[in-house]
C-alpha positions in Angstrom: 17.7 -2.8 -1.4 18.2 -3.1 -5.1 14.6 -4.2 -5.9 12.8 -2.2 -3.2 14.8 1.0 -2.9 15.3 2.8 0.4 12.9 1.3 3.0 12.1 4.6 4.9 11.8 6.6 1.7 9.4 4.0 0.2 7.2 3.8 3.4 7.3 7.6 3.9 5.8 8.0 0.4 3.3 5.3 1.0 2.3 6.8 4.4 1.7 10.2 2.8 -0.5 8.7 0.1 -2.4 6.7 2.7 -2.9 9.5 5.2 -3.8 12.1 2.6 -6.5 10.0 1.0 -10.1 11.1 1.1 -10.9 8.4 3.7 -8.6 9.8 6.3 -9.6 12.8 8.4 -7.1 15.1 10.1 -3.8 13.5 9.2 -0.8 14.8 11.0 2.9 14.6 10.1 3.4 12.7 13.3 1.1 9.9 12.1 2.8 9.8 8.8 6.3 9.6 10.3 5.3 7.0 12.9 3.7 4.8 10.3 6.7 5.0 8.0 9.0 4.2 10.9 7.0 1.1 12.0 6.8 -0.2 8.4 10.5 0.4 7.9 11.4 -1.6 11.0 9.1 -4.4 10.1 10.5 -4.6 6.5 14.1 -4.5 7.7 13.4 -7.2 10.3 12.3 -9.5 7.5 15.1 -8.7 5.0 18.6 -10.1 4.8 21.3 -7.4 4.3 24.0 -9.9 3.3 24.6 -13.5 2.3 24.5 -16.2 3.6 20.9 -16.0 4.6 21.3 -16.5 8.3 19.7 -14.7 11.3 22.7 -12.6 12.0 22.5 -11.1 8.5 19.0 -9.8 9.0 18.8 -6.0 8.5 18.1 -3.8 11.5 16.9 -0.2 10.9 15.5 2.2 13.3 14.7 5.5 11.5 14.9 8.7 13.5 13.4 12.0 12.5 12.8 15.4 14.0 9.7 17.5 13.4 10.4 21.3 13.8 7.4 23.5 13.7 7.6 26.8 11.9 10.3 25.8 9.5 
């Protein structure tokens, strides 16, 4: 998105900032990735990827990620 940037990248950054605040206790990477994934899907479902602005042109994104321990 030209004005918003990459949806997942944006929400991943926001999730890190949110979960690493002083108000959150015991954040996990899983919480951060899950939150970024949910926010990405919600944003994409309310964004048109192309013109004309019709329902078939609504973006659909489903981010996938893999957490590998010890790397």
